[in-house]
C-alpha positions in Angstrom: 14.9 14.9 3.8 12.3 13.5 1.7 12.9 10.0 0.5 11.2 9.1 -3.0 9.4 5.7 -2.6 8.7 3.8 -6.0 5.0 2.6 -5.8 4.8 1.5 -9.6 7.1 -0.4 -11.9 5.7 1.1 -15.2 8.9 2.7 -16.4 10.7 -0.8 -16.0 7.9 -2.8 -17.7 8.1 -0.3 -20.6 11.9 -0.9 -20.9 11.5 -4.5 -20.8 8.9 -4.5 -23.7 11.1 -1.7 -25.6 8.0 0.6 -25.5 7.8 4.2 -25.0 5.8 6.4 -22.9 4.0 7.8 -26.1 3.2 4.5 -26.9 1.5 3.8 -23.7 0.0 7.3 -23.7 -1.8 6.8 -27.1 -3.1 3.1 -26.2 -4.8 4.7 -22.9 -5.9 7.8 -24.3 -3.9 10.2 -21.9 -1.3 12.6 -22.1 2.0 11.9 -22.3 3.0 13.9 -19.4 0.3 11.6 -17.4 2.4 8.7 -18.5 5.8 10.4 -17.8 4.3 11.2 -14.3 3.3 7.9 -13.4 6.9 6.6 -14.6 8.6 9.0 -12.4 6.0 8.1 -9.4 5.1 11.6 -9.0 1.3 10.4 -9.5 -0.3 6.9 -9.7 -2.7 5.7 -12.0 -5.9 4.4 -10.5 -6.7 0.7 -10.7 -8.7 0.9 -13.8 -5.7 2.1 -15.6 -3.4 -0.2 -13.9 -5.9 -2.8 -15.2 -5.4 -1.4 -18.9 -1.8 -1.2 -18.5 -1.4 -4.7 -17.9 -3.8 -5.6 -20.7 -1.6 -3.6 -22.7 1.4 -5.9 -22.1 -0.4 -9.1 -21.5 0.9 -9.2 -17.9 -0.4 -9.6 -14.3 -1.2 -6.6 -12.6 1.1 -7.3 -9.7 3.9 -7.0 -12.4 3.1 -3.0 -12.4 3.4 -2.6 -8.7 6.5 -2.5 -6.5 7.1 -5.0 -3.9 6.5 -3.8 -0.6 7.7 -5.0 2.8 7.9 -3.1 6.0 10.9 -3.3 8.4 9.1 -3.1 11.6 5.4 -4.0 11.2 5.3 -3.6 15.3 6.1 0.0 15.0 2.9 0.8 12.7 0.2 3.1 14.0 -2.3 -0.2 13.8 0.0 -2.2 15.8 0.2 0.6 18.5 -3.6 0.9 18.3 -3.9 -2.8 18.6 -1.9 -2.8 22.0 -3.5 0.0 23.6 -7.0 -1.6 22.9 -5.3 -5.0 24.2 -4.2 -2.9 27.4 -7.6 -1.3 28.0 -9.3 -4.8 27.9 -6.7 -6.4 30.4 -7.2 -3.5 32.5 -11.1 -3.8 32.6 -10.8 -7.7 33.2 -8.4 -6.9 36.2 -11.1 -4.4 37.6 -13.8 -7.0 37.0 -11.7 -9.9 39.0 -11.2 -7.5 41.9 -14.7 -6.6 42.0 -15.8 -10.5 41.9 -13.0 -11.4 44.7 -14.5 -8.5 46.8 -17.9 -9.7 46.6 -16.7 -13.3 47.2 -14.2 -12.7 49.8 -16.4 -10.2 51.9 
């Protein structure tokens, strides 16, 4: 089952300001279909368009982006790579300590 994730709040902001998708499409000079796909989070506008939409409403761009929180950052691929690298470094340090001990004690 695919869980649809909302990435932008364009449809919410349109409702808040009582504007239609068509109003926004005319201002941005894009098709109604394009705005519809953004509002349904099927596609996402590029940053230039996000800026233009924010300018249209005179709001901060951040209001157009859905807040994101990560349940388990420690489960992320980046964190796993970080841990793997840290383990490699610790193993390399252990080998170095063993070599030094062997040289000193022998």
